[in-house]
C-alpha positions in Angstrom: -15.1 14.6 -6.6 -15.4 11.6 -8.9 -18.4 11.4 -11.2 -20.7 8.4 -10.8 -19.1 6.2 -13.4 -15.5 6.9 -12.2 -16.5 6.3 -8.6 -18.1 2.9 -9.5 -14.9 1.9 -11.5 -12.6 2.9 -8.6 -14.8 1.3 -5.9 -15.2 -1.9 -7.8 -11.4 -2.1 -8.3 -10.7 -1.4 -4.6 -13.2 -4.0 -3.4 -11.9 -6.6 -5.9 -8.4 -6.0 -4.7 -9.4 -6.1 -1.1 -11.3 -9.3 -1.6 -8.3 -11.0 -3.2 -6.1 -10.0 -0.2 -8.7 -11.1 2.3 -9.2 -14.5 0.6 -5.4 -15.1 0.9 -5.3 -14.0 4.5 -8.4 -16.0 5.5 -6.4 -19.2 4.7 -4.0 -18.3 7.5 -6.4 -16.6 10.0 -9.8 -17.4 11.5 -12.3 -15.5 9.3 -14.2 -15.8 6.1 -14.6 -13.2 3.3 -17.4 -13.0 0.8 -18.0 -10.6 -2.1 -21.4 -10.5 -3.6 -24.0 -7.9 -4.8 -21.4 -5.2 -4.6 -20.7 -5.6 -0.9 -17.8 -7.4 0.8 -18.3 -9.1 4.2 -15.8 -10.5 6.6 -17.2 -12.9 9.2 -15.8 -14.3 12.4 -17.1 -17.3 14.3 -15.9 -16.5 17.9 -17.4 -14.2 18.8 -19.9 -14.2 16.0 -19.2 -10.9 14.2 -19.5 -9.5 10.7 -17.8 -6.5 9.1 -19.4 -5.0 5.9 -17.5 -3.0 3.3 -19.7 -1.3 0.6 -19.7 1.6 -1.8 -22.0 4.5 -1.1 -22.5 6.0 -4.6 -24.5 9.2 -3.7 -21.7 10.5 -1.5 -18.8 8.8 -3.5 -17.4 7.0 -0.4 -16.7 3.4 0.7 -18.3 2.7 4.0 -16.9 0.1 6.5 -19.0 -1.1 9.3 -16.8 -2.8 12.0 -16.9 -3.0 15.8 -20.2 -1.1 16.0 -18.6 1.8 14.2 -18.9 3.3 10.7 -15.8 4.4 8.8 -16.2 6.5 5.7 -13.4 6.5 3.2 -13.0 9.1 0.5 -11.1 8.9 -2.8 -7.6 10.3 -2.7 -6.5 10.9 -6.3 -2.9 11.6 -5.3 -2.7 8.1 -3.6 -5.0 6.5 -6.1 -7.0 4.8 -3.3 -9.8 5.3 -0.8 -8.6 6.8 2.5 -10.0 7.4 6.0 -9.2 11.1 6.3 -9.1 11.1 10.1 -6.1 8.6 10.2 -4.7 8.6 6.7 -5.2 4.8 6.5 -6.1 3.4 3.1 -8.9 0.7 2.8 -6.5 -2.3 3.2 -4.8 -0.8 6.2 -8.1 0.0 8.0 -9.5 -3.5 7.3 -6.2 -5.2 8.4 -6.3 -3.1 11.6 -9.9 -3.9 12.4 -9.4 -7.7 11.7 -6.3 -7.6 13.9 -8.4 -6.1 16.7 -11.0 -8.7 16.3 -8.5 -11.6 16.2 -6.1 -10.2 18.8 -3.2 -10.6 16.3 -1.6 -8.5 13.6 -2.4 -9.4 10.0 -1.1 -8.1 6.7 -3.2 -7.6 3.6 
């Protein structure tokens, strides 16, 4: 398990990278992305929906709230990314899938 400082560094880098990809994708798709106070949000107008991506330091995970579900991603040192253990998806893959479900179209991040 990562120590607190290493977790923060990895989580910040992962969220910064995800935000950059979301900002690019938002120009082509119908959603907005915002990154402030350590949490990333993705908002949709129709229907009005919000996803939240945030680090949870005590358990060293990144949590994603989307479609009334909570996804908990753990650090995978071998892949150098946060991964949803149940599916093997990394953070970008999970978010792209959830946005695609919301929009009814595939998106790439």
